[in-house]
N, C-alpha and C positions, 0 to 999 in steps of 0.2 A: 953422159947426160942420160937421165932417166926418161923413158917414154911416158907420155901422158895422153889422156883422152880428154878432149874438150867437149863439155856438154853444157851449152848455154853459158851461164855465169859461173857454174861450179866447175872445178877442175879436180879430177880424181887422179891420184898417182897410181900407177900399176907397179906393184912391188915385184921385184924379180927374185928376192931371196926368201919369201914366205915369212915376213915379219909381222904376221897378224897375231893379235891376242896378247896375253900377259905372260911374263916368265914365271917360273915356279917360285922364284925368290920373291917377286912382287906379290903373288898370291899368299905366300907364307907370311909376309909382313902384314898384309891386310887381315889375315886370320888372327895373327898375334894381337893386333890392335883391337879387334872385335872381342877377343878373349879377355883382354885387360879391362875393357869397358864393361863387359858382363860381370867380371869378378868384383868390380866396384859397385855396380848398380844392383845386383841381386840381393846382397845383404840389406841394403837400404830399403829395397822394395819389400822384403820380408818383414823388416822391422815396422814399416808403415802399415802393413796388413795386420800385424799383431796389435799395434796401437789402436787401429780402427776397431778390431774385435773387442778390445778391452773397453773402449768407449761405448760400444753397443751393449756390452755386458753391464756396465755401470748404469746405463739408462734403463735397461730392462729390469734390473734389480730395484731401481728407484720406483719405477712404475708399478711393479708387482707389490712392493712393500706399501706403497700408498693405497693400492687397491685392497690389500689385506686390512690395513687400518680403517679405511672407509667402510668396508664390509662389516668389520667388527663393531664400529660405532653405530652404523645404521641398523644392523640386525640384532644387536645386543648379544651376539655370539660370533666367535671366530669361525672362519671357514674350516671345513674338515679336509678339503683338498683344493688344489688350484682350479679344478674343474668347477667348483662352487662359484668361484669368481667370474668365470665365463658364463655360467648359467644365470647368474644374478645380474649380468650386464656390466660388471665392473671392469672386465677385460673383454676385448673382441675375440681374442684367442690367446692361448698360452704361447708366449714367444719361444722361438727356437734359441736354445743356449748357444751363443756364438762360439764357445770353446769346444763343446761336444757335438755341435751341429744336430741337436735333437731336442724336441720339446718334451721328452719324457725323462730327462736326466736331472731335472731340477731337484734339489734336496731341500725338503721343508723341515722346519723346526716346530715342534708342537709344545704347547705348555698348558698346564692346568690352571695357571695363574690368570686372574682376570685383569684386564686393562682399564675397565671402567666399572662404575657401580651398577650400571644397567646390564652389564654382561652376565649371562646366566651360565655359560659353560666355556671351557677352554677349547683350543684348537690350534690351527697354524698361526704362528706369530712372526715367522721369518722364513726367508727363502735364500738359497745359495746355489751357485753353480755346481754341477756334478763333476767337474773336471778335476783331475789330480795334478795338473800342471801348475807351475808358479808364474805369477804375473811379472811385469817389468819392475815392480817394486819389491820383488823377492817373496811376497806373500802368496800362498796358494789361492787360486781362484775360489776354492770352496770356503775360504774364510772372509771373502769380500762381503 
């Protein structure tokens, strides 16, 4: 019969063999389960982060291209740099490229061709990411 201490309604057993804690095997099983769960979850997490960055890139490119077109139509001249869009109020600031994590890596395409009869000079007509990586569709981000 094991000795016990009675304290109010609770009854605590006094162990005589030092059976406190977990065995090494139990701890190893728990660590194995945690490792398996991490191996399943981490790739999914990384894919969702990449998809989110791609969505932000698509939105940023759309907004900047609209700003370039609006600037060109309003001013009868294409902007010479992305800073022109900010100074004229078409953008609050140059967005950070989510793939390079910098606002100075955007690659602009310039053209001397005019997009309207009122336009007097060429300038920036498109913008792309400065990243060399490929997107989930297999195309480089710099071609989006």
